[in-house]
C-alpha positions as CSV (number, residue, x, y, z in Angstrom):
1,M,-2.7,-166.9,71.9
2,A,-1.2,-164.1,74.0
3,M,0.5,-161.4,72.0
4,A,4.3,-161.4,72.2
5,D,4.5,-157.7,73.2
6,A,1.6,-157.8,75.7
7,A,2.2,-157.9,79.5
8,P,2.5,-161.5,80.7
9,V,-0.6,-163.0,82.3
10,L,-0.2,-165.4,85.2
11,A,-2.9,-167.8,86.4
12,I,-3.0,-168.0,90.2
13,T,-4.9,-171.1,91.5
14,S,-6.4,-170.4,95.0
15,G,-6.0,-174.0,96.1
16,E,-7.9,-175.8,98.9
17,P,-11.0,-173.6,99.6
18,A,-10.9,-174.3,103.3
19,G,-7.2,-173.3,103.6
20,V,-5.4,-170.0,103.5
21,G,-5.1,-169.8,99.7
22,P,-8.2,-167.8,99.0
23,E,-7.4,-165.1,101.5
24,L,-3.8,-164.9,100.5
25,C,-4.9,-164.4,96.9
26,L,-6.9,-161.4,98.0
27,K,-3.7,-159.7,99.1
28,L,-2.4,-159.8,95.5
29,A,-4.7,-156.8,94.7
30,G,-3.2,-153.4,94.6
31,H,0.4,-154.4,94.0
32,D,2.4,-153.1,91.1
33,W,3.1,-156.4,89.3
34,P,5.0,-156.5,86.0
35,G,2.0,-158.1,84.3
36,R,-1.5,-159.4,85.0
37,V,-2.4,-161.8,87.8
38,V,-5.6,-163.7,87.3
39,V,-6.9,-165.6,90.4
40,L,-8.8,-168.8,89.7
41,A,-11.3,-169.0,92.6
42,D,-15.0,-169.1,93.5
43,E,-16.1,-165.5,93.5
44,A,-18.7,-166.1,96.3
45,L,-16.0,-167.8,98.4
46,L,-13.7,-164.8,98.0
47,A,-16.5,-162.5,99.1
48,E,-17.2,-164.6,102.2
49,R,-13.5,-164.7,103.1
50,M,-13.2,-161.0,102.7
51,A,-16.1,-160.5,105.2
52,Q,-14.5,-163.0,107.6
53,V,-11.1,-161.4,107.7
54,G,-12.4,-157.8,107.5
55,V,-11.0,-156.6,104.2
56,S,-12.6,-155.2,101.1
57,V,-11.1,-156.0,97.7
58,P,-12.9,-155.0,94.4
59,L,-13.3,-158.1,92.2
60,Q,-13.4,-157.9,88.4
61,S,-14.3,-160.9,86.3
62,Y,-11.5,-162.1,84.0
63,D,-11.7,-160.9,80.4
64,P,-8.7,-161.9,78.3
65,G,-8.9,-158.7,76.3
66,M,-9.5,-156.3,79.2
67,P,-7.1,-156.1,82.1
68,A,-8.6,-155.3,85.5
69,A,-8.6,-151.7,86.8
70,R,-5.7,-150.9,89.1
71,G,-6.4,-151.9,92.7
72,T,-8.9,-154.6,91.7
73,L,-8.5,-158.4,91.8
74,E,-9.0,-160.1,88.4
75,V,-10.9,-163.4,89.0
76,L,-11.6,-166.3,86.7
77,H,-14.6,-167.8,88.4
78,T,-14.1,-171.5,89.1
79,P,-17.0,-172.6,91.3
80,I,-16.6,-175.0,94.2
81,S,-19.0,-177.9,94.5
82,V,-20.2,-177.4,98.1
83,P,-20.1,-174.5,100.5
84,S,-16.7,-174.2,102.3
85,R,-15.9,-173.0,105.8
86,A,-12.4,-171.8,106.7
87,G,-10.4,-174.6,108.4
88,C,-13.0,-177.3,107.6
89,L,-12.0,-179.7,104.9
90,D,-14.8,-181.2,102.7
91,A,-14.0,-184.0,100.2
92,G,-17.0,-182.7,98.2
93,N,-14.7,-180.0,96.8
94,A,-11.9,-182.2,95.7
95,R,-13.0,-182.4,92.0
96,S,-13.5,-178.6,91.8
97,V,-9.9,-178.1,93.1
98,L,-8.6,-180.3,90.4
99,A,-10.8,-178.6,87.8
100,M,-9.2,-175.3,88.8
101,L,-5.8,-176.8,88.1
102,D,-6.9,-178.2,84.8
103,R,-8.1,-174.8,83.7
104,A,-4.8,-173.2,84.6
105,I,-2.8,-175.9,82.9
106,D,-4.9,-175.7,79.7
107,G,-4.5,-171.9,79.6
108,C,-0.7,-172.2,80.0
109,V,-0.4,-174.9,77.3
110,R,-2.5,-172.8,74.9
111,G,-0.5,-169.6,75.5
112,E,-3.3,-167.8,77.2
113,F,-1.2,-167.6,80.4
114,A,2.5,-167.2,80.6
115,G,2.7,-169.4,83.7
116,M,0.8,-170.6,86.7
117,V,1.3,-170.1,90.5
118,T,-0.3,-172.5,92.8
119,A,-1.6,-171.9,96.3
120,P,-1.6,-175.1,98.5
121,V,-4.0,-178.0,98.1
122,H,-4.7,-180.7,100.6
123,K,-3.5,-184.1,99.3
124,G,-5.4,-186.1,102.0
125,V,-8.9,-184.7,101.3
126,I,-8.5,-185.2,97.6
127,C,-7.5,-188.8,98.2
128,D,-10.5,-189.1,100.6
129,A,-12.7,-188.3,97.7
130,G,-11.5,-191.4,95.9
131,I,-9.0,-189.7,93.7
132,A,-5.4,-190.9,93.6
133,F,-3.4,-187.7,94.1
134,S,0.2,-187.5,95.3
135,G,0.7,-183.8,94.7
136,H,0.8,-180.8,92.3
137,T,4.1,-181.9,90.8
138,E,3.0,-185.3,89.8
139,Y,-0.4,-184.1,88.6
140,L,1.2,-181.4,86.4
141,A,3.7,-183.9,85.0
142,E,0.9,-186.3,84.0
143,A,-1.3,-183.5,82.6
144,T,1.6,-182.2,80.4
145,A,3.1,-185.6,79.5
146,A,6.4,-184.6,81.0
147,S,8.6,-187.7,81.3
148,R,10.5,-186.4,84.4
149,V,10.1,-183.4,86.5
150,V,12.5,-181.8,89.1
151,M,11.6,-180.0,92.3
152,M,13.7,-176.9,93.0
153,L,13.3,-174.6,95.9
154,V,14.4,-171.0,95.5
155,G,14.9,-168.5,98.3
156,G,17.4,-166.8,100.6
157,G,19.8,-166.4,97.6
158,L,19.8,-170.2,97.0
159,R,18.5,-172.6,94.3
160,V,18.3,-176.1,95.6
161,A,17.0,-178.9,93.3
162,L,16.4,-182.5,94.5
163,L,17.3,-185.8,92.8
164,T,14.7,-187.7,95.0
165,T,11.8,-186.1,96.8
166,H,9.3,-187.8,99.1
167,L,11.0,-191.1,99.7
168,P,11.8,-192.9,103.0
169,L,15.5,-192.4,103.7
170,A,16.1,-196.2,103.4
171,A,14.9,-196.1,99.8
172,V,17.1,-193.2,98.7
173,P,20.3,-195.1,97.8
174,A,18.5,-197.4,95.3
175,A,16.9,-194.4,93.7
176,V,20.3,-192.7,93.0
177,T,20.7,-194.3,89.6
178,P,22.8,-193.2,86.6
179,T,19.7,-192.6,84.5
180,A,17.9,-190.6,87.2
181,L,20.9,-188.5,88.0
182,A,21.8,-187.8,84.3
183,E,18.2,-186.9,83.4
184,T,17.8,-184.7,86.5
185,L,21.0,-182.8,85.8
186,Q,20.1,-182.3,82.1
187,I,16.7,-180.9,83.1
188,L,18.3,-178.6,85.7
189,D,20.9,-177.3,83.3
190,H,18.3,-176.8,80.5
191,D,15.8,-174.9,82.7
192,L,18.5,-172.7,84.3
193,R,19.4,-171.6,80.8
194,T,15.9,-171.2,79.4
195,R,13.9,-170.2,82.5
196,F,16.5,-168.3,84.5
197,G,18.6,-166.8,81.7
198,L,21.9,-168.4,82.8
199,A,24.2,-168.9,79.7
200,Q,26.5,-171.4,81.5
201,P,24.9,-172.7,84.7
202,R,27.3,-173.9,87.4
203,I,25.7,-176.8,89.3
204,L,27.1,-177.9,92.7
205,V,26.3,-181.6,93.1
206,A,26.2,-183.1,96.6
207,G,27.4,-186.5,97.4
208,L,25.0,-189.0,99.0
209,N,27.2,-190.2,101.9
210,P,29.0,-188.3,104.7
211,H,32.1,-186.7,103.4
212,A,31.0,-187.7,99.9
213,G,31.8,-191.3,100.7
214,E,35.4,-190.6,102.0
215,G,37.0,-192.4,99.1
216,G,34.6,-195.4,99.4
217,H,35.1,-195.9,103.1
218,M,31.6,-194.4,103.9
219,G,29.8,-195.7,100.8
220,R,30.5,-196.3,97.1
221,E,27.6,-194.4,95.4
222,E,29.9,-191.5,94.7
223,I,32.5,-193.7,93.0
224,D,30.1,-196.1,91.3
225,V,27.3,-193.8,90.2
226,I,27.7,-190.1,90.8
227,E,31.3,-189.4,89.6
228,P,30.9,-191.3,86.3
229,V,27.7,-189.5,85.4
230,L,29.2,-186.1,86.2
231,E,32.3,-186.9,84.1
232,R,30.1,-188.0,81.1
233,L,28.0,-184.9,81.3
234,R,31.0,-182.6,81.6
235,Q,32.1,-183.9,78.2
236,T,28.8,-182.4,76.8
237,G,29.7,-179.0,78.1
238,M,27.9,-178.9,81.4
239,C,29.6,-177.2,84.3
240,L,29.3,-179.6,87.2
241,L,31.2,-179.4,90.5
242,G,31.2,-182.5,92.7
243,P,30.3,-184.8,94.2
244,L,30.8,-182.5,97.2
245,P,30.4,-183.3,100.9
246,A,27.0,-181.9,101.9
247,D,28.2,-180.7,105.3
248,T,30.5,-178.2,103.6
249,L,28.7,-177.5,100.4
250,F,26.4,-174.9,101.9
251,V,29.2,-172.6,103.2
252,P,29.5,-169.2,101.5
253,H,32.8,-169.9,99.7
254,T,31.5,-173.1,98.1
255,L,28.1,-171.6,97.2
256,S,29.8,-168.7,95.5
257,R,31.1,-171.1,92.9
258,G,27.7,-172.3,91.8
259,D,24.3,-171.1,90.5
260,A,22.3,-174.0,91.9
261,V,22.7,-177.1,94.1
262,L,21.5,-180.6,93.4
263,A,20.9,-182.5,96.6
264,M,20.5,-186.2,96.6
265,Y,17.4,-186.3,98.9
266,H,14.8,-184.1,100.5
267,D,16.3,-183.4,103.9
268,Q,19.8,-183.0,102.6
269,G,19.2,-179.7,100.9
270,L,15.9,-178.2,102.0
271,P,16.6,-177.6,105.7
272,V,19.3,-175.2,104.7
273,L,17.1,-173.4,102.2
274,K,14.2,-173.1,104.6
275,H,16.4,-171.8,107.3
276,A,17.5,-169.1,104.9
277,S,14.1,-168.2,103.5
278,F,11.2,-169.8,105.3
279,G,8.0,-167.8,104.6
280,G,9.5,-166.4,101.4
281,G,10.7,-169.5,99.6
282,V,9.3,-170.7,96.2
283,N,8.8,-174.2,94.9
284,V,9.6,-174.4,91.2
285,T,8.7,-177.4,89.0
286,L,11.4,-177.9,86.3
287,G,11.0,-180.2,83.3
288,L,7.5,-179.0,82.4
289,P,6.6,-177.4,79.1
290,I,5.0,-174.6,81.1
291,I,6.1,-172.3,84.0
292,R,4.9,-173.3,87.4
293,T,5.9,-171.9,90.8
294,S,4.3,-172.5,94.1
295,V,4.3,-171.4,97.8
296,D,6.6,-173.3,100.1
297,H,3.9,-174.0,102.7
298,G,0.7,-176.0,103.2
299,T,-2.9,-175.1,103.6
300,A,-2.5,-173.9,107.2
301,L,-6.0,-174.7,108.2
302,D,-5.5,-173.3,111.7
303,L,-4.8,-169.9,110.2
304,A,-7.6,-169.9,107.5
305,G,-10.1,-167.2,108.1
306,T,-8.0,-165.3,110.6
307,G,-6.3,-162.9,108.2
308,R,-3.0,-163.6,109.8
309,A,-1.5,-165.8,107.1
310,D,1.7,-164.3,105.7
311,P,1.6,-163.8,101.9
312,G,5.4,-163.6,101.5
313,S,5.8,-166.9,99.8
314,L,2.9,-166.3,97.4
315,F,4.3,-162.9,96.5
316,A,7.8,-164.4,95.9
317,A,6.2,-167.2,93.8
318,V,4.4,-164.6,91.6
319,R,7.5,-162.4,91.2
320,L,9.7,-165.4,90.2
321,A,7.1,-166.6,87.7
322,F,7.1,-163.2,86.1
323,E,10.9,-163.3,86.0
324,M,11.0,-166.7,84.5
325,A,8.4,-165.7,81.8
326,G,10.7,-162.8,81.0
327,A,13.8,-165.0,80.7
328,G,12.0,-167.3,78.4
329,A,11.0,-164.5,76.1
330,R,14.6,-163.4,75.6
């Protein structure tokens, strides 16, 4: 168990070995982080990628009791199964990618790590290996027995959480249920308090339909589902504004009244956030018993091995995970 007064330790999973994750992790070395960053990766792969992109980063094997020397990269060796070439996916490494996640999750649950930051994985190649895998979020929820998790993107001064995530648009209205909405808002309120240090979070809730239904003339979900849930949760002390028309929710005056936004579906909220912060946004999984942040981009196979991948989102994810670990300690 990590000592309460010790610097927090984050586990950074390097993700798909053929993607940009390993070389982005190399760029973590030499920065003045407020704690230790431990990269889970294959040491030989990191050395190969260094040679390919023309950088030299001293690697130091992870020792829980001995932080790495300044300027070195602390590595918890997690071997890949077959040799990997930048940009070339190989299903033979799927199980090693998941083993890396398992090690980080286990370390977080046991208190060895204060949180985990994930570089991107490739869902398709994991599924090609015969493993049912829909993404980090679902995998983490199952591994930690979390009953419901919430995706929230942070960046550009915004926090945008989603009620529904990767659903066809036609399936969204049926998924906007009283139970889903209430549980999502309770998780969002709880984690804004405990992970972000907000004593009384103000949550702006978007309507589902144009003009938030226009009094029922453009849809009744606001009247039949959203408004009753918000009113019930307000009685418990939650500060909820809405349902608000999504087309005017993201103007500065309205945003100034809230600490986070709950959007009803993926493309209602995320285009605004990504316009404000693309390349520096962070994906946060709420509702877990552990801290998890992630980059806001994919494996970028076309950039792997070129040295041109931008580490901005990874750096932002690491900084936010440290901030969340600090808020949780208060």
